[in-house]
One Martini backbone bead per residue (centre of mass of N, CA, C, O) as a GRO file, in nm:
protein
   88
    1MET     BB    1   2.084  -1.165   0.842
    2ARG     BB    2   2.117  -1.277   0.540
    3GLY     BB    3   1.851  -1.149   0.332
    4ARG     BB    4   1.702  -0.995   0.543
    5ARG     BB    5   1.420  -0.816   0.593
    6ASP     BB    6   1.305  -0.537   0.723
    7ARG     BB    7   0.973  -0.518   0.892
    8SER     BB    8   1.002  -0.241   1.006
    9PRO     BB    9   0.874   0.057   1.030
   10GLY     BB   10   0.951   0.350   0.900
   11ASP     BB   11   0.926   0.683   0.862
   12ALA     BB   12   0.810   0.677   0.572
   13VAL     BB   13   0.578   0.490   0.641
   14ARG     BB   14   0.447   0.642   0.878
   15GLY     BB   15   0.387   0.904   0.706
   16ARG     BB   16   0.166   0.734   0.520
   17ALA     BB   17  -0.033   0.563   0.701
   18ASP     BB   18  -0.257   0.790   0.761
   19LYS     BB   19  -0.359   0.813   0.447
   20VAL     BB   20  -0.467   0.538   0.346
   21PRO     BB   21  -0.743   0.503   0.490
   22ARG     BB   22  -0.874   0.756   0.364
   23ALA     BB   23  -0.846   0.666   0.064
   24LEU     BB   24  -1.001   0.380   0.102
   25PHE     BB   25  -1.228   0.448   0.365
   26GLY     BB   26  -1.203   0.688   0.517
   27PRO     BB   27  -1.318   0.743   0.806
   28LEU     BB   28  -1.215   0.604   1.110
   29PRO     BB   29  -1.307   0.473   1.435
   30TRP     BB   30  -1.000   0.373   1.437
   31PRO     BB   31  -0.680   0.324   1.508
   32CYS     BB   32  -0.429   0.230   1.224
   33PRO     BB   33  -0.136   0.322   1.136
   34SER     BB   34   0.040   0.082   1.242
   35TYR     BB   35  -0.094  -0.132   1.068
   36ILE     BB   36  -0.048   0.002   0.794
   37ALA     BB   37   0.262   0.021   0.818
   38THR     BB   38   0.309  -0.284   0.812
   39ILE     BB   39   0.189  -0.335   0.534
   40ILE     BB   40   0.368  -0.145   0.374
   41GLN     BB   41   0.637  -0.274   0.447
   42TYR     BB   42   0.570  -0.554   0.330
   43GLU     BB   43   0.470  -0.477   0.034
   44SER     BB   44   0.684  -0.198  -0.040
   45GLY     BB   45   0.888  -0.059   0.169
   46GLY     BB   46   0.765   0.249   0.108
   47ASN     BB   47   0.712   0.237  -0.203
   48PRO     BB   48   0.492   0.411  -0.410
   49ASN     BB   49   0.630   0.274  -0.695
   50ALA     BB   50   0.559  -0.008  -0.663
   51ILE     BB   51   0.599  -0.317  -0.862
   52ASN     BB   52   0.463  -0.626  -0.935
   53ARG     BB   53   0.652  -0.870  -1.158
   54TRP     BB   54   0.577  -1.202  -1.047
   55ASP     BB   55   0.276  -1.258  -1.044
   56THR     BB   56  -0.050  -1.324  -1.135
   57ASN     BB   57  -0.123  -1.032  -1.185
   58TRP     BB   58   0.090  -0.980  -1.396
   59ASP     BB   59   0.006  -1.209  -1.591
   60ALA     BB   60  -0.297  -1.069  -1.615
   61GLY     BB   61  -0.234  -0.734  -1.638
   62HIS     BB   62  -0.255  -0.655  -1.301
   63PRO     BB   63  -0.059  -0.512  -1.108
   64SER     BB   64   0.080  -0.448  -0.824
   65LYS     BB   65   0.053  -0.128  -0.642
   66GLY     BB   66   0.215   0.050  -0.431
   67LEU     BB   67   0.206   0.053  -0.094
   68MET     BB   68  -0.036  -0.190  -0.091
   69GLN     BB   69  -0.057  -0.361  -0.343
   70THR     BB   70  -0.273  -0.275  -0.566
   71ILE     BB   71  -0.517  -0.327  -0.783
   72ASP     BB   72  -0.699  -0.148  -0.994
   73PRO     BB   73  -0.988  -0.264  -0.942
   74THR     BB   74  -0.976  -0.228  -0.634
   75PHE     BB   75  -0.909   0.068  -0.616
   76ASN     BB   76  -1.150   0.175  -0.789
   77ARG     BB   77  -1.374   0.057  -0.601
   78TYR     BB   78  -1.254   0.182  -0.296
   79ALA     BB   79  -1.196   0.458  -0.356
   80MET     BB   80  -1.219   0.765  -0.277
   81ALA     BB   81  -1.309   1.055  -0.349
   82GLY     BB   82  -1.020   1.197  -0.514
   83HIS     BB   83  -0.876   0.903  -0.533
   84THR     BB   84  -0.674   0.832  -0.835
   85ASN     BB   85  -0.383   0.751  -0.712
   86ILE     BB   86  -0.215   0.460  -0.651
   87TYR     BB   87   0.073   0.612  -0.572
   88ASN     BB   88  -0.081   0.830  -0.344
   0.00000   0.00000   0.00000
């Protein structure tokens, strides 16, 4: 169908999906890379440098960024120690 984006996680997304939970939440007691991969695919298409320039967060001066399209205040509040780069 024309204009339809493929929402299935590709290899690039799956390769990053196992790192996101550790960066945001630390070790998790349950496997979730496939769930995280789906979110990454939907939010950024697997582009770690993605920036949302069209929504209310952008208008307010804190755009959604990175694989999970997180805003800086949320990332800074919940990122685990040593994880300081919203794009990585």
